[in-house]
C-alpha positions as CSV (number, residue, x, y, z in Angstrom):
1,M,-10.2,10.1,0.4
2,L,-8.0,7.0,1.4
3,A,-5.7,7.9,4.1
4,Y,-4.6,4.3,4.1
5,I,-5.2,0.5,3.3
6,K,-4.5,-2.5,5.6
7,G,-5.3,-6.0,4.6
8,K,-4.1,-9.2,3.0
9,L,-1.3,-8.8,0.4
10,E,-2.5,-11.0,-2.4
11,M,-0.2,-10.0,-5.4
12,K,3.0,-8.5,-5.9
13,M,3.5,-7.3,-9.8
14,T,5.6,-5.0,-11.8
15,G,4.4,-1.8,-10.8
16,Y,1.8,-2.6,-8.3
17,V,0.4,-5.2,-5.8
18,V,-2.7,-6.1,-4.8
19,I,-4.7,-6.0,-1.5
20,D,-7.7,-8.1,0.0
21,V,-9.8,-5.8,2.0
22,G,-13.0,-7.7,3.0
23,G,-13.0,-9.2,-0.2
24,L,-12.1,-6.7,-2.3
25,G,-9.0,-6.2,-3.9
26,Y,-7.0,-2.9,-3.9
27,K,-4.4,-2.4,-7.0
28,V,-2.2,-0.1,-5.4
29,F,0.7,1.5,-7.5
30,M,4.0,1.6,-6.0
31,S,8.0,1.9,-6.4
32,E,9.8,-1.0,-6.9
33,V,11.8,-0.6,-3.7
34,G,8.1,0.0,-1.8
35,I,7.1,-3.4,-3.6
36,E,10.2,-5.2,-2.0
37,N,9.7,-3.9,1.7
38,I,5.9,-4.0,1.8
39,G,6.1,-7.5,3.4
40,N,5.2,-11.0,1.6
41,I,2.4,-12.5,0.0
42,G,-0.3,-13.7,2.6
43,E,0.6,-11.1,5.5
44,T,-1.6,-8.2,6.7
45,V,0.0,-5.1,5.3
46,K,-0.5,-1.3,5.8
47,V,0.3,1.5,2.9
48,H,-0.6,5.2,3.2
49,T,-2.1,6.1,0.1
50,Y,-2.5,9.0,-2.7
51,Y,-5.7,8.8,-4.0
52,R,-5.9,10.3,-7.8
53,V,-8.8,11.0,-9.9
54,R,-8.8,12.0,-13.6
55,E,-11.2,11.9,-16.2
56,D,-10.3,8.6,-17.5
57,D,-8.3,7.7,-15.1
58,I,-9.0,6.3,-11.3
59,S,-5.5,5.6,-9.3
60,I,-4.2,4.4,-6.1
61,F,-0.7,4.9,-5.3
62,G,0.7,3.4,-1.8
63,F,3.8,4.3,0.2
64,N,5.1,2.3,3.0
65,T,5.9,5.4,5.2
66,L,4.4,8.7,5.7
67,E,7.4,10.6,4.6
68,E,7.0,8.7,1.0
69,L,3.8,9.9,1.0
70,K,4.6,13.4,1.5
71,M,7.8,13.4,-0.4
72,F,5.4,12.0,-3.4
73,E,2.8,14.6,-3.0
74,L,5.6,17.5,-3.1
75,L,6.9,16.0,-6.2
76,L,3.9,16.2,-8.2
77,G,3.1,19.8,-7.0
78,V,6.4,20.1,-9.2
79,S,5.8,21.7,-12.9
80,G,6.8,18.7,-15.3
81,V,6.9,15.7,-12.5
82,G,4.0,13.1,-12.8
83,A,3.2,10.2,-10.9
84,K,5.8,7.9,-12.7
85,T,8.5,10.2,-12.5
86,A,7.7,10.8,-8.6
87,L,7.8,6.8,-7.9
88,T,11.1,6.5,-9.9
89,M,12.8,9.0,-7.5
90,L,11.0,6.8,-4.3
91,A,12.9,3.8,-5.7
92,V,16.5,5.1,-5.7
93,C,16.0,8.1,-3.4
94,E,14.9,8.1,0.4
95,P,12.7,11.3,1.9
96,S,15.9,12.1,4.1
97,E,18.4,12.2,1.0
98,F,15.8,14.1,-1.2
99,A,14.9,16.7,1.6
100,L,19.0,17.7,2.2
101,A,19.7,17.6,-1.5
102,V,16.8,20.4,-1.7
103,I,17.9,22.2,1.2
104,S,21.6,22.2,0.3
105,E,20.9,22.6,-3.6
106,D,22.5,19.6,-4.6
107,V,21.7,19.4,-8.5
108,K,24.0,16.4,-9.2
109,A,22.4,14.1,-6.3
110,L,18.7,14.9,-8.0
111,T,20.3,14.5,-11.5
112,G,21.5,10.9,-10.4
113,I,18.1,9.6,-10.4
114,P,17.0,8.3,-13.6
115,G,14.5,10.6,-15.6
116,I,15.6,13.7,-13.7
117,G,18.0,16.0,-15.8
118,P,19.7,19.4,-14.5
119,K,17.1,21.6,-15.5
120,S,14.3,19.3,-14.1
121,A,16.8,19.2,-10.8
122,K,16.9,23.0,-10.5
123,R,13.1,23.4,-11.3
124,I,12.5,20.8,-8.1
125,I,15.1,22.7,-6.2
126,L,13.8,26.1,-6.8
127,E,10.0,25.4,-6.6
128,L,10.1,23.5,-3.0
129,K,12.6,26.1,-1.8
130,D,10.4,28.9,-2.7
131,K,7.3,27.1,-1.2
132,I,9.3,26.1,2.1
133,K,10.5,30.1,2.2
134,K,7.1,31.4,2.0
135,E,5.8,28.9,4.6
136,Q,8.2,30.1,6.9
137,E,7.5,33.5,6.6
138,I,3.5,32.7,7.2
139,E,4.6,30.6,10.7
140,N,7.0,33.4,11.6
141,I,4.1,35.9,11.7
142,K,2.1,33.4,13.5
143,N,4.4,32.6,16.0
144,Q,6.0,36.0,16.7
145,V,4.3,35.8,20.1
146,E,5.1,32.3,21.0
147,D,8.5,32.9,20.4
148,K,9.2,36.1,23.0
149,K,7.2,33.4,25.4
150,S,9.4,30.5,24.4
151,N,12.6,29.3,26.2
152,T,15.0,31.6,24.8
153,K,18.3,30.0,25.4
154,V,17.0,26.8,23.8
155,Q,15.7,29.1,20.7
156,L,19.0,30.9,20.3
157,A,21.1,27.3,20.4
158,I,19.0,26.1,17.4
159,K,18.9,29.2,15.5
160,N,23.0,29.5,16.3
161,D,23.5,25.8,15.3
162,D,23.9,25.6,11.1
163,K,23.4,21.8,10.5
164,L,20.6,21.7,13.2
165,Q,19.0,24.9,11.0
166,E,19.6,22.6,7.5
167,A,17.9,19.4,9.1
168,I,14.7,21.6,10.5
169,S,14.5,23.3,6.7
170,A,15.1,19.8,5.1
171,L,12.5,18.0,7.5
172,Q,9.9,21.2,6.7
173,V,10.4,20.0,3.0
174,L,8.7,16.8,4.0
175,G,5.7,18.9,5.5
176,Y,6.5,19.0,9.2
177,N,5.9,22.2,11.1
178,K,8.7,24.1,12.4
179,K,7.8,24.7,16.1
180,Q,7.0,20.9,16.3
181,I,10.3,19.9,14.7
182,E,12.1,22.6,17.1
183,K,10.2,20.7,20.0
184,V,11.6,17.1,19.4
185,F,15.5,18.5,19.1
186,E,15.1,20.6,22.4
187,N,16.3,17.8,24.4
188,I,18.7,16.2,22.3
189,D,22.6,16.4,22.0
190,T,23.0,17.4,17.9
191,K,26.8,18.6,18.6
192,E,28.4,15.4,16.9
193,M,25.6,14.5,14.3
194,S,26.0,15.1,10.7
195,T,23.1,17.0,8.8
196,E,21.8,13.6,7.5
197,E,21.7,11.9,10.8
198,L,20.2,14.9,12.2
199,I,17.2,14.8,9.4
200,K,16.8,11.0,10.3
201,K,16.6,11.2,13.5
202,G,13.8,13.9,13.2
203,L,12.1,12.0,10.9
204,N,12.6,8.9,13.9
205,L,11.0,11.1,16.8
206,L,8.3,13.1,14.6
207,S,6.8,9.7,13.8
208,M,6.3,8.5,17.0
């Protein structure tokens, strides 16, 4: 399993790049936006990777950030969504925007993505929200004792902040642990921030 590839960028083609690592050229499929942002030919680049093995094909998909990789993996877990559709979504929708659309059940935002109709958008929202709900139930059971020992004032403030709760749920969509998310928001004044700003702030802090 490849977690990432780091090497010299040799080629930028339509739909993929070639990265040289010790004389081996890795063909890495990426979204068009990902290819634009990866860097210039000849530079040393690093991409997070998803390694797909099928009977008739072995492919490597690359992403400039872990959040993009997590979004891609989530989308592949939705019935009817393949790698091509997932890459198209990454090209036109940032992970923070995607997570917010799922949590707020914004079908219109998702149908603005090429190839995603109303039925597909509703299925993505339903399946991912259901997954998060199940994960939250498991996590709540595991952390009941820890909650009693934690700073109750901080916990109460977080629970009473609707925007922050939405942001926490959106970050969970992208694969982050609820306790970990709450920890990064403990010492931040979130009152004047929008839900999307909270998500982006959370992503920055969680990736440090």
